[in-house]
Backbone as JSON Lines, residues from 0, in Angstrom:
{"i":0,"aa":"M","n":[0.82,-1.17,-0.01],"ca":[0.07,0.03,0.03],"c":[0.87,1.28,-0.04]}
{"i":1,"aa":"N","n":[0.4,2.28,-0.74],"ca":[1.2,3.52,-0.78],"c":[0.76,4.5,0.27]}
{"i":2,"aa":"Q","n":[1.78,5.03,0.85],"ca":[1.57,6.03,1.84],"c":[1.71,7.39,1.33]}
{"i":3,"aa":"V","n":[0.72,8.34,1.51],"ca":[0.76,9.67,0.96],"c":[0.33,10.5,2.17]}
{"i":4,"aa":"S","n":[1.13,11.38,2.61],"ca":[0.75,12.28,3.86],"c":[0.06,11.37,4.85]}
{"i":5,"aa":"R","n":[-1.23,11.6,4.97],"ca":[-2.1,10.83,5.93],"c":[-2.98,9.81,5.25]}
{"i":6,"aa":"H","n":[-2.74,9.43,3.94],"ca":[-3.57,8.54,3.2],"c":[-2.85,7.24,3.03]}
{"i":7,"aa":"V","n":[-3.71,6.24,2.82],"ca":[-3.31,4.92,2.3],"c":[-3.98,4.72,1.02]}
{"i":8,"aa":"V","n":[-3.31,4.29,-0.07],"ca":[-3.91,3.95,-1.38],"c":[-4.08,2.49,-1.4]}
{"i":9,"aa":"R","n":[-5.27,2.01,-1.75],"ca":[-5.54,0.6,-1.77],"c":[-6.77,0.35,-2.7]}
{"i":10,"aa":"P","n":[-6.83,-0.95,-3.13],"ca":[-8.09,-1.26,-3.85],"c":[-9.25,-1.37,-2.93]}
{"i":11,"aa":"I","n":[-10.46,-1.07,-3.46],"ca":[-11.66,-1.11,-2.69],"c":[-11.93,-2.57,-2.34]}
{"i":12,"aa":"R","n":[-12.93,-2.72,-1.37],"ca":[-13.35,-4.15,-0.95],"c":[-14.84,-4.07,-1.39]}
{"i":13,"aa":"A","n":[-15.35,-5.3,-1.65],"ca":[-16.71,-5.39,-2.21],"c":[-17.8,-4.96,-1.2]}
{"i":14,"aa":"E","n":[-17.6,-5.13,0.11],"ca":[-18.46,-4.68,1.12],"c":[-18.49,-3.19,1.34]}
{"i":15,"aa":"E","n":[-17.67,-2.49,0.63],"ca":[-17.52,-0.98,0.78],"c":[-18.39,-0.25,-0.29]}
{"i":16,"aa":"W","n":[-19.51,-0.93,-0.77],"ca":[-20.34,-0.33,-1.85],"c":[-20.86,1.0,-1.37]}
{"i":17,"aa":"P","n":[-21.32,1.11,-0.06],"ca":[-21.93,2.43,0.26],"c":[-20.87,3.54,0.13]}
{"i":18,"aa":"E","n":[-19.59,3.36,0.37],"ca":[-18.55,4.31,0.22],"c":[-18.32,4.64,-1.23]}
{"i":19,"aa":"V","n":[-18.34,3.52,-2.08],"ca":[-18.2,3.67,-3.51],"c":[-19.27,4.62,-3.98]}
{"i":20,"aa":"K","n":[-20.49,4.38,-3.66],"ca":[-21.64,5.11,-4.04],"c":[-21.46,6.56,-3.54]}
{"i":21,"aa":"E","n":[-21.12,6.8,-2.34],"ca":[-20.98,8.18,-1.73],"c":[-19.91,8.99,-2.57]}
{"i":22,"aa":"L","n":[-18.78,8.32,-2.8],"ca":[-17.67,8.99,-3.46],"c":[-18.13,9.3,-4.87]}
{"i":23,"aa":"R","n":[-18.75,8.46,-5.52],"ca":[-19.17,8.66,-6.98],"c":[-20.18,9.85,-7.0]}
{"i":24,"aa":"L","n":[-21.15,9.85,-6.08],"ca":[-22.1,10.94,-6.08],"c":[-21.39,12.28,-5.71]}
{"i":25,"aa":"A","n":[-20.42,12.23,-4.9],"ca":[-19.69,13.49,-4.58],"c":[-18.92,13.95,-5.86]}
{"i":26,"aa":"A","n":[-18.33,12.99,-6.56],"ca":[-17.62,13.28,-7.77],"c":[-18.55,13.97,-8.84]}
{"i":27,"aa":"L","n":[-19.7,13.45,-8.86],"ca":[-20.77,13.84,-9.86],"c":[-21.33,15.28,-9.46]}
{"i":28,"aa":"Q","n":[-21.06,15.74,-8.29],"ca":[-21.53,17.06,-7.82],"c":[-20.41,18.17,-7.97]}
{"i":29,"aa":"D","n":[-19.21,17.64,-8.38],"ca":[-18.07,18.56,-8.57],"c":[-18.43,19.46,-9.73]}
{"i":30,"aa":"P","n":[-17.9,20.73,-9.7],"ca":[-18.2,21.57,-10.86],"c":[-17.67,21.1,-12.2]}
{"i":31,"aa":"A","n":[-16.64,20.24,-12.23],"ca":[-15.98,19.73,-13.38],"c":[-16.69,18.5,-13.83]}
{"i":32,"aa":"A","n":[-17.71,18.03,-13.2],"ca":[-18.34,16.78,-13.52],"c":[-18.94,16.67,-14.96]}
{"i":33,"aa":"P","n":[-19.56,17.75,-15.37],"ca":[-20.14,17.63,-16.76],"c":[-19.07,17.41,-17.85]}
{"i":34,"aa":"I","n":[-17.82,17.73,-17.7],"ca":[-16.83,17.53,-18.65],"c":[-15.88,16.37,-18.21]}
{"i":35,"aa":"A","n":[-16.13,15.85,-17.06],"ca":[-15.11,14.79,-16.54],"c":[-15.8,13.41,-16.52]}
{"i":36,"aa":"F","n":[-17.12,13.28,-16.44],"ca":[-17.77,12.02,-16.34],"c":[-18.83,11.81,-17.38]}
{"i":37,"aa":"L","n":[-19.2,10.56,-17.65],"ca":[-20.2,10.25,-18.75],"c":[-21.59,10.21,-18.13]}
{"i":38,"aa":"D","n":[-21.72,10.14,-16.83],"ca":[-23.13,10.16,-16.28],"c":[-23.32,11.3,-15.46]}
{"i":39,"aa":"T","n":[-24.56,11.54,-14.94],"ca":[-24.91,12.62,-14.14],"c":[-25.17,12.21,-12.73]}
{"i":40,"aa":"Y","n":[-25.23,13.14,-11.88],"ca":[-25.61,12.91,-10.44],"c":[-26.99,12.32,-10.41]}
{"i":41,"aa":"E","n":[-27.93,12.86,-11.16],"ca":[-29.36,12.42,-11.04],"c":[-29.42,10.94,-11.63]}
{"i":42,"aa":"E","n":[-28.65,10.63,-12.67],"ca":[-28.69,9.19,-13.16],"c":[-28.14,8.26,-12.12]}
{"i":43,"aa":"A","n":[-26.98,8.63,-11.54],"ca":[-26.3,7.78,-10.52],"c":[-27.08,7.65,-9.24]}
{"i":44,"aa":"A","n":[-27.7,8.71,-8.76],"ca":[-28.41,8.67,-7.52],"c":[-29.67,7.81,-7.67]}
{"i":45,"aa":"A","n":[-30.24,7.71,-8.89],"ca":[-31.42,6.86,-9.07],"c":[-31.12,5.36,-9.1]}
{"i":46,"aa":"K","n":[-29.93,4.96,-9.21],"ca":[-29.55,3.62,-9.35],"c":[-29.84,2.88,-7.96]}
{"i":47,"aa":"P","n":[-30.35,1.67,-8.02],"ca":[-30.59,0.93,-6.8],"c":[-29.28,0.39,-6.08]}
{"i":48,"aa":"D","n":[-29.47,0.15,-4.9],"ca":[-28.26,-0.42,-4.14],"c":[-27.64,-1.65,-4.75]}
{"i":49,"aa":"S","n":[-28.39,-2.53,-5.44],"ca":[-27.87,-3.65,-6.11],"c":[-26.86,-3.22,-7.14]}
{"i":50,"aa":"F","n":[-27.08,-2.14,-7.85],"ca":[-26.1,-1.61,-8.92],"c":[-24.79,-1.31,-8.23]}
{"i":51,"aa":"W","n":[-24.85,-0.63,-7.07],"ca":[-23.64,-0.26,-6.32],"c":[-22.93,-1.46,-5.78]}
{"i":52,"aa":"Q","n":[-23.72,-2.42,-5.37],"ca":[-23.08,-3.7,-4.85],"c":[-22.38,-4.39,-5.83]}
{"i":53,"aa":"E","n":[-22.99,-4.56,-7.06],"ca":[-22.3,-5.26,-8.18],"c":[-21.07,-4.46,-8.66]}
{"i":54,"aa":"R","n":[-21.18,-3.18,-8.7],"ca":[-20.1,-2.35,-9.19],"c":[-18.88,-2.56,-8.28]}
{"i":55,"aa":"A","n":[-19.14,-2.41,-6.9],"ca":[-18.06,-2.6,-6.0],"c":[-17.49,-4.02,-6.0]}
{"i":56,"aa":"K","n":[-18.34,-4.93,-6.09],"ca":[-17.83,-6.38,-6.22],"c":[-16.83,-6.48,-7.44]}
{"i":57,"aa":"G","n":[-17.33,-6.07,-8.55],"ca":[-16.55,-6.21,-9.73],"c":[-15.25,-5.5,-9.73]}
{"i":58,"aa":"A","n":[-15.25,-4.27,-9.09],"ca":[-14.01,-3.45,-9.04],"c":[-13.01,-3.82,-7.92]}
{"i":59,"aa":"A","n":[-13.59,-4.81,-7.03],"ca":[-12.74,-5.23,-5.96],"c":[-12.05,-6.61,-6.3]}
{"i":60,"aa":"D","n":[-12.9,-7.52,-6.89],"ca":[-12.44,-8.91,-7.14],"c":[-12.1,-9.22,-8.52]}
{"i":61,"aa":"G","n":[-12.41,-8.3,-9.45],"ca":[-12.23,-8.51,-10.88],"c":[-10.84,-8.55,-11.3]}
{"i":62,"aa":"T","n":[-10.58,-9.27,-12.45],"ca":[-9.36,-9.23,-13.16],"c":[-9.31,-8.19,-14.32]}
{"i":63,"aa":"R","n":[-10.57,-7.65,-14.65],"ca":[-10.57,-6.77,-15.7],"c":[-10.96,-5.33,-15.25]}
{"i":64,"aa":"V","n":[-11.16,-5.17,-14.0],"ca":[-11.4,-3.76,-13.48],"c":[-10.95,-3.8,-11.98]}
{"i":65,"aa":"R","n":[-10.37,-2.69,-11.6],"ca":[-9.92,-2.44,-10.21],"c":[-10.1,-1.02,-9.86]}
{"i":66,"aa":"Q","n":[-10.69,-0.73,-8.7],"ca":[-10.88,0.65,-8.3],"c":[-9.96,0.81,-7.07]}
{"i":67,"aa":"F","n":[-9.24,1.94,-7.07],"ca":[-8.37,2.29,-6.0],"c":[-8.9,3.54,-5.29]}
{"i":68,"aa":"V","n":[-8.65,3.58,-3.97],"ca":[-9.06,4.81,-3.22],"c":[-7.86,5.26,-2.32]}
{"i":69,"aa":"A","n":[-7.87,6.56,-2.02],"ca":[-6.89,7.11,-1.08],"c":[-7.72,7.29,0.22]}
{"i":70,"aa":"E","n":[-7.39,6.47,1.21],"ca":[-8.17,6.49,2.44],"c":[-7.4,7.37,3.55]}
{"i":71,"aa":"D","n":[-8.05,8.25,4.18],"ca":[-7.51,9.07,5.19],"c":[-7.43,8.2,6.48]}
{"i":72,"aa":"Q","n":[-6.64,8.72,7.47],"ca":[-6.53,8.03,8.7],"c":[-7.88,7.83,9.47]}
{"i":73,"aa":"D","n":[-8.78,8.78,9.16],"ca":[-10.1,8.64,9.91],"c":[-11.11,7.82,9.07]}
{"i":74,"aa":"G","n":[-10.67,7.17,8.0],"ca":[-11.48,6.32,7.13],"c":[-12.19,7.1,5.96]}
{"i":75,"aa":"T","n":[-11.91,8.39,5.9],"ca":[-12.59,9.16,4.78],"c":[-11.83,8.79,3.53]}
{"i":76,"aa":"W","n":[-12.49,8.66,2.4],"ca":[-11.98,8.43,1.08],"c":[-11.73,9.83,0.45]}
{"i":77,"aa":"G","n":[-10.47,10.15,0.18],"ca":[-10.13,11.43,-0.42],"c":[-10.09,11.49,-1.93]}
{"i":78,"aa":"G","n":[-10.07,10.31,-2.57],"ca":[-10.0,10.19,-4.0],"c":[-10.07,8.84,-4.52]}
{"i":79,"aa":"T","n":[-10.19,8.71,-5.87],"ca":[-10.4,7.39,-6.44],"c":[-9.94,7.51,-7.99]}
{"i":80,"aa":"V","n":[-9.57,6.39,-8.45],"ca":[-9.41,6.06,-9.84],"c":[-9.69,4.58,-10.1]}
{"i":81,"aa":"T","n":[-10.23,4.34,-11.3],"ca":[-10.59,2.98,-11.68],"c":[-9.79,2.58,-12.93]}
{"i":82,"aa":"V","n":[-9.3,1.37,-12.98],"ca":[-8.68,0.84,-14.23],"c":[-9.6,-0.27,-14.87]}
{"i":83,"aa":"L","n":[-9.85,-0.1,-16.11],"ca":[-10.57,-1.1,-16.9],"c":[-9.55,-1.68,-17.85]}
{"i":84,"aa":"V","n":[-9.51,-3.06,-17.85],"ca":[-8.72,-3.76,-18.88],"c":[-9.58,-4.02,-20.07]}
{"i":85,"aa":"E","n":[-9.14,-3.52,-21.23],"ca":[-9.84,-3.62,-22.49],"c":[-9.11,-4.59,-23.37]}
{"i":86,"aa":"D","n":[-9.91,-5.56,-23.99],"ca":[-9.3,-6.53,-24.93],"c":[-9.7,-6.19,-26.38]}
{"i":87,"aa":"P","n":[-8.84,-6.75,-27.32],"ca":[-9.25,-6.53,-28.73],"c":[-10.64,-6.97,-29.0]}
{"i":88,"aa":"D","n":[-11.25,-6.21,-29.89],"ca":[-12.69,-6.42,-30.35],"c":[-13.74,-6.06,-29.31]}
{"i":89,"aa":"D","n":[-13.27,-5.64,-28.0],"ca":[-14.28,-5.09,-27.08],"c":[-14.63,-3.73,-27.67]}
{"i":90,"aa":"D","n":[-15.83,-3.19,-27.3],"ca":[-16.17,-1.87,-27.55],"c":[-15.82,-1.08,-26.37]}
{"i":91,"aa":"D","n":[-15.15,0.04,-26.68],"ca":[-14.78,0.97,-25.54],"c":[-16.0,1.74,-25.09]}
{"i":92,"aa":"V","n":[-15.78,2.66,-24.1],"ca":[-16.96,3.4,-23.61],"c":[-17.53,4.32,-24.56]}
{"i":93,"aa":"F","n":[-16.79,4.65,-25.61],"ca":[-17.37,5.56,-26.68],"c":[-17.84,4.79,-27.96]}
{"i":94,"aa":"G","n":[-17.84,3.46,-27.88],"ca":[-18.35,2.7,-28.89],"c":[-17.33,2.23,-30.04]}
{"i":95,"aa":"G","n":[-16.11,2.61,-29.89],"ca":[-15.1,2.22,-30.83],"c":[-14.55,0.81,-30.55]}
{"i":96,"aa":"A","n":[-13.84,0.22,-31.48],"ca":[-13.22,-1.07,-31.28],"c":[-11.83,-0.86,-30.64]}
{"i":97,"aa":"I","n":[-11.57,-1.86,-29.85],"ca":[-10.24,-1.85,-29.16],"c":[-9.31,-2.73,-30.03]}
{"i":98,"aa":"Q","n":[-8.1,-2.18,-30.27],"ca":[-7.1,-2.86,-31.18],"c":[-6.16,-3.81,-30.43]}
{"i":99,"aa":"Q","n":[-5.86,-3.54,-29.16],"ca":[-4.84,-4.24,-28.41],"c":[-5.26,-4.33,-26.95]}
{"i":100,"aa":"R","n":[-4.74,-5.21,-26.18],"ca":[-5.06,-5.25,-24.75],"c":[-4.44,-4.1,-24.11]}
{"i":101,"aa":"Q","n":[-5.21,-3.33,-23.42],"ca":[-4.81,-2.11,-22.84],"c":[-5.51,-1.84,-21.54]}
{"i":102,"aa":"A","n":[-5.07,-0.9,-20.71],"ca":[-5.74,-0.44,-19.55],"c":[-6.21,0.96,-19.77]}
{"i":103,"aa":"H","n":[-7.34,1.21,-19.22],"ca":[-8.09,2.46,-19.45],"c":[-8.35,2.99,-18.1]}
{"i":104,"aa":"L","n":[-7.75,4.11,-17.74],"ca":[-8.05,4.82,-16.46],"c":[-9.3,5.72,-16.57]}
{"i":105,"aa":"V","n":[-10.15,5.49,-15.67],"ca":[-11.53,6.27,-15.68],"c":[-11.88,6.6,-14.33]}
{"i":106,"aa":"G","n":[-12.92,7.5,-14.12],"ca":[-13.51,7.79,-12.77],"c":[-12.46,8.55,-11.9]}
{"i":107,"aa":"V","n":[-11.54,9.3,-12.47],"ca":[-10.59,9.94,-11.58],"c":[-11.25,11.12,-10.85]}
{"i":108,"aa":"F","n":[-11.12,11.05,-9.53],"ca":[-11.74,12.12,-8.73],"c":[-10.97,12.22,-7.4]}
{"i":109,"aa":"V","n":[-10.63,13.46,-7.05],"ca":[-10.1,13.72,-5.73],"c":[-10.91,14.96,-5.07]}
{"i":110,"aa":"R","n":[-11.32,14.7,-3.86],"ca":[-12.12,15.7,-3.24],"c":[-11.34,17.04,-3.18]}
{"i":111,"aa":"P","n":[-12.03,18.18,-3.24],"ca":[-11.24,19.46,-3.34],"c":[-10.32,19.66,-2.14]}
{"i":112,"aa":"E","n":[-10.71,19.22,-0.96],"ca":[-9.85,19.48,0.21],"c":[-8.57,18.56,0.22]}
{"i":113,"aa":"H","n":[-8.51,17.62,-0.77],"ca":[-7.38,16.72,-0.8],"c":[-6.47,17.05,-1.98]}
{"i":114,"aa":"R","n":[-6.9,17.9,-2.85],"ca":[-6.19,18.26,-4.08],"c":[-4.83,19.1,-3.69]}
{"i":115,"aa":"G","n":[-3.88,18.76,-4.46],"ca":[-2.52,19.35,-4.2],"c":[-1.72,18.76,-3.13]}
{"i":116,"aa":"S","n":[-2.28,17.64,-2.54],"ca":[-1.57,16.95,-1.48],"c":[-0.76,15.69,-1.81]}
{"i":117,"aa":"G","n":[-0.82,15.39,-3.12],"ca":[-0.06,14.21,-3.66],"c":[-1.01,13.0,-3.76]}
{"i":118,"aa":"V","n":[-2.31,13.13,-3.42],"ca":[-3.19,11.94,-3.44],"c":[-3.25,11.5,-4.92]}
{"i":119,"aa":"T","n":[-3.45,12.46,-5.8],"ca":[-3.68,12.07,-7.32],"c":[-2.53,11.26,-7.77]}
{"i":120,"aa":"D","n":[-1.18,11.73,-7.47],"ca":[-0.02,10.97,-7.82],"c":[-0.03,9.59,-7.33]}
{"i":121,"aa":"A","n":[-0.45,9.45,-6.04],"ca":[-0.33,8.13,-5.38],"c":[-1.47,7.18,-5.92]}
{"i":122,"aa":"L","n":[-2.59,7.78,-6.25],"ca":[-3.63,6.95,-6.93],"c":[-3.19,6.47,-8.27]}
{"i":123,"aa":"F","n":[-2.65,7.28,-9.07],"ca":[-2.07,6.93,-10.43],"c":[-0.97,5.92,-10.32]}
{"i":124,"aa":"E","n":[-0.08,6.12,-9.35],"ca":[0.98,5.14,-9.17],"c":[0.4,3.74,-8.9]}
{"i":125,"aa":"A","n":[-0.57,3.6,-8.0],"ca":[-1.18,2.33,-7.76],"c":[-1.95,1.79,-8.87]}
{"i":126,"aa":"A","n":[-2.73,2.7,-9.56],"ca":[-3.53,2.15,-10.73],"c":[-2.59,1.69,-11.78]}
{"i":127,"aa":"I","n":[-1.6,2.46,-12.14],"ca":[-0.71,2.12,-13.26],"c":[0.09,0.95,-12.96]}
{"i":128,"aa":"N","n":[0.6,0.84,-11.78],"ca":[1.39,-0.47,-11.33],"c":[0.44,-1.61,-11.49]}
{"i":129,"aa":"W","n":[-0.77,-1.52,-11.12],"ca":[-1.67,-2.66,-11.21],"c":[-1.92,-2.88,-12.72]}
{"i":130,"aa":"A","n":[-2.11,-2.0,-13.5],"ca":[-2.37,-2.17,-14.96],"c":[-1.21,-2.8,-15.57]}
{"i":131,"aa":"W","n":[0.04,-2.44,-15.37],"ca":[1.15,-3.13,-15.96],"c":[1.33,-4.5,-15.46]}
{"i":132,"aa":"S","n":[0.81,-4.85,-14.29],"ca":[0.84,-6.2,-13.76],"c":[-0.13,-7.13,-14.48]}
{"i":133,"aa":"V","n":[-1.07,-6.62,-15.25],"ca":[-2.02,-7.52,-15.89],"c":[-1.32,-8.07,-17.14]}
{"i":134,"aa":"P","n":[-1.34,-9.42,-17.28],"ca":[-0.72,-9.99,-18.46],"c":[-1.23,-9.48,-19.74]}
{"i":135,"aa":"G","n":[-0.28,-9.15,-20.63],"ca":[-0.72,-8.78,-21.98],"c":[-1.04,-7.23,-22.12]}
{"i":136,"aa":"V","n":[-1.11,-6.45,-21.12],"ca":[-1.44,-4.99,-21.33],"c":[-0.27,-4.36,-22.08]}
{"i":137,"aa":"A","n":[-0.68,-3.74,-23.19],"ca":[0.37,-3.16,-24.05],"c":[0.51,-1.6,-23.75]}
{"i":138,"aa":"R","n":[-0.58,-0.97,-23.3],"ca":[-0.43,0.43,-23.07],"c":[-1.52,0.81,-22.07]}
{"i":139,"aa":"V","n":[-1.32,2.07,-21.55],"ca":[-2.21,2.55,-20.55],"c":[-2.76,3.96,-21.17]}
{"i":140,"aa":"R","n":[-4.09,4.15,-21.14],"ca":[-4.71,5.27,-21.7],"c":[-5.73,5.86,-20.86]}
{"i":141,"aa":"L","n":[-6.18,7.05,-21.22],"ca":[-7.35,7.77,-20.63],"c":[-7.81,8.74,-21.62]}
{"i":142,"aa":"Y","n":[-8.95,9.34,-21.29],"ca":[-9.51,10.39,-22.16],"c":[-9.62,11.66,-21.3]}
{"i":143,"aa":"V","n":[-9.53,12.71,-21.88],"ca":[-9.64,14.07,-21.26],"c":[-10.52,14.98,-22.11]}
{"i":144,"aa":"H","n":[-11.38,15.58,-21.52],"ca":[-12.24,16.59,-22.27],"c":[-11.35,17.72,-22.61]}
{"i":145,"aa":"E","n":[-11.64,18.34,-23.87],"ca":[-10.82,19.39,-24.31],"c":[-10.91,20.68,-23.45]}
{"i":146,"aa":"D","n":[-11.84,20.82,-22.61],"ca":[-12.05,21.91,-21.68],"c":[-11.58,21.59,-20.39]}
{"i":147,"aa":"N","n":[-10.97,20.49,-20.01],"ca":[-10.7,20.12,-18.67],"c":[-9.14,20.37,-18.51]}
{"i":148,"aa":"A","n":[-8.73,21.61,-18.58],"ca":[-7.34,21.93,-18.41],"c":[-6.64,21.46,-17.18]}
{"i":149,"aa":"R","n":[-7.38,21.53,-15.99],"ca":[-6.72,21.03,-14.8],"c":[-6.38,19.6,-14.88]}
{"i":150,"aa":"A","n":[-7.2,18.79,-15.27],"ca":[-6.92,17.35,-15.44],"c":[-5.84,17.18,-16.52]}
{"i":151,"aa":"E","n":[-5.9,17.81,-17.63],"ca":[-4.91,17.72,-18.73],"c":[-3.51,18.1,-18.13]}
{"i":152,"aa":"R","n":[-3.4,19.08,-17.28],"ca":[-2.1,19.47,-16.75],"c":[-1.48,18.32,-15.88]}
{"i":153,"aa":"F","n":[-2.44,17.75,-15.05],"ca":[-1.91,16.61,-14.23],"c":[-1.46,15.45,-15.09]}
{"i":154,"aa":"Y","n":[-2.29,15.1,-16.08],"ca":[-1.99,13.86,-16.9],"c":[-0.65,14.19,-17.68]}
{"i":155,"aa":"R","n":[-0.43,15.36,-18.18],"ca":[0.84,15.66,-18.86],"c":[2.01,15.58,-17.88]}
{"i":156,"aa":"R","n":[1.85,16.13,-16.67],"ca":[2.95,16.19,-15.74],"c":[3.27,14.7,-15.31]}
{"i":157,"aa":"Y","n":[2.2,13.8,-15.32],"ca":[2.53,12.45,-14.94],"c":[3.1,11.59,-16.05]}
{"i":158,"aa":"G","n":[3.07,12.17,-17.31],"ca":[3.7,11.51,-18.4],"c":[2.8,11.07,-19.53]}
{"i":159,"aa":"F","n":[1.6,11.41,-19.52],"ca":[0.61,11.04,-20.52],"c":[0.92,12.1,-21.7]}
{"i":160,"aa":"A","n":[0.63,11.59,-22.98],"ca":[0.76,12.42,-24.11],"c":[-0.43,12.15,-25.02]}
{"i":161,"aa":"F","n":[-0.87,13.13,-25.84],"ca":[-1.97,12.81,-26.71],"c":[-1.65,11.89,-27.81]}
{"i":162,"aa":"S","n":[-2.57,11.02,-28.04],"ca":[-2.27,9.99,-29.13],"c":[-2.7,10.53,-30.54]}
{"i":163,"aa":"G","n":[-3.58,11.43,-30.5],"ca":[-4.12,11.97,-31.81],"c":[-5.57,11.48,-31.95]}
{"i":164,"aa":"A","n":[-6.03,10.51,-31.24],"ca":[-7.4,9.92,-31.28],"c":[-8.33,10.9,-30.47]}
{"i":165,"aa":"T","n":[-9.51,11.13,-31.07],"ca":[-10.55,11.9,-30.4],"c":[-11.95,11.24,-30.65]}
{"i":166,"aa":"V","n":[-12.81,11.54,-29.75],"ca":[-14.18,11.17,-29.95],"c":[-15.05,12.38,-29.47]}
{"i":167,"aa":"S","n":[-16.18,12.37,-30.09],"ca":[-17.24,13.5,-29.69],"c":[-17.75,13.26,-28.36]}
{"i":168,"aa":"M","n":[-17.99,14.32,-27.7],"ca":[-18.58,14.26,-26.3],"c":[-20.07,13.81,-26.33]}
{"i":169,"aa":"K","n":[-20.39,12.93,-25.49],"ca":[-21.79,12.49,-25.37],"c":[-22.67,13.66,-25.11]}
{"i":170,"aa":"G","n":[-23.7,13.89,-25.91],"ca":[-24.63,14.99,-25.69],"c":[-24.19,16.33,-26.36]}
{"i":171,"aa":"D","n":[-22.86,16.41,-26.79],"ca":[-22.35,17.69,-27.39],"c":[-21.36,17.3,-28.41]}
{"i":172,"aa":"P","n":[-21.69,16.88,-29.57],"ca":[-20.81,16.43,-30.62],"c":[-19.8,17.42,-31.04]}
{"i":173,"aa":"A","n":[-19.94,18.68,-30.73],"ca":[-18.95,19.76,-31.07],"c":[-17.82,19.7,-30.15]}
{"i":174,"aa":"K","n":[-17.97,19.17,-28.91],"ca":[-16.79,19.0,-28.02],"c":[-16.15,17.67,-28.06]}
{"i":175,"aa":"L","n":[-14.86,17.68,-27.8],"ca":[-14.09,16.44,-27.97],"c":[-13.52,15.93,-26.68]}
{"i":176,"aa":"E","n":[-13.46,14.62,-26.67],"ca":[-12.66,13.9,-25.59],"c":[-11.46,13.42,-26.38]}
{"i":177,"aa":"R","n":[-10.19,13.77,-25.76],"ca":[-9.0,13.43,-26.53],"c":[-8.28,12.3,-25.72]}
{"i":178,"aa":"E","n":[-7.81,11.19,-26.41],"ca":[-7.15,10.15,-25.85],"c":[-5.67,10.56,-25.51]}
{"i":179,"aa":"M","n":[-5.32,10.17,-24.31],"ca":[-3.9,10.3,-23.9],"c":[-3.35,8.92,-23.53]}
{"i":180,"aa":"I","n":[-2.04,8.73,-23.85],"ca":[-1.49,7.41,-23.6],"c":[-0.18,7.64,-22.72]}
{"i":181,"aa":"L","n":[0.12,6.69,-21.8],"ca":[1.2,6.8,-21.0],"c":[2.44,6.24,-21.7]}
{"i":182,"aa":"A","n":[2.29,5.11,-22.31],"ca":[3.38,4.41,-23.1],"c":[2.79,3.53,-24.15]}
{"i":183,"aa":"E","n":[3.54,3.45,-25.23],"ca":[3.11,2.53,-26.36],"c":[3.42,1.07,-25.97]}
{"i":184,"aa":"T","n":[4.47,0.82,-25.26],"ca":[4.77,-0.5,-24.82],"c":[4.99,-0.71,-23.44]}
{"i":185,"aa":"R","n":[4.84,-1.91,-22.9],"ca":[4.93,-2.23,-21.53],"c":[6.38,-2.07,-21.1]}
{"i":186,"aa":"P","n":[6.7,-1.46,-19.99],"ca":[8.15,-1.27,-19.51],"c":[8.74,-2.56,-19.16]}
{"i":187,"aa":"Q","n":[10.01,-2.68,-19.35],"ca":[10.7,-3.94,-19.01],"c":[10.94,-3.97,-17.49]}
{"i":188,"aa":"L","n":[10.41,-5.05,-16.87],"ca":[10.6,-5.16,-15.37],"c":[11.75,-6.03,-15.08]}
């Protein structure tokens, strides 16, 4: 587990679905939510507990998805990131075809009071280390909305670069989501 100031970064556990739900709803209330997430607070809040239970179980126990959180000493979750493993011929979240086995970082959120404390770096370190540990993963990617300058700055600082691939934003085809990749090939371990 990674130590950051007063946080421990770790994968979620299946029984923590209420915390998964609460953190996702908090993320969807953030001012950046309309350009950072594909769903809305209203859509997520309307989902039954069984949805959140299944989501947490899959992100805790799965080999194709893993959610990480930064947990404060008092048990508060300060932030999260989820890694999806995508295989060739899968459809990605935007409907395109996947060409190679890759990891896709999604659901990045850090509570405002934890921003600038190193939490995001620690979350990315844990997520990317897990992604590279998955057999056959050839690259790590994410998408950033063209108007999300704060997120783009962090991703660039962390080592992501634009791949040139773009997709139209759900609900606003004039706006673009731009793919960023960390590396074209898996590092030698």
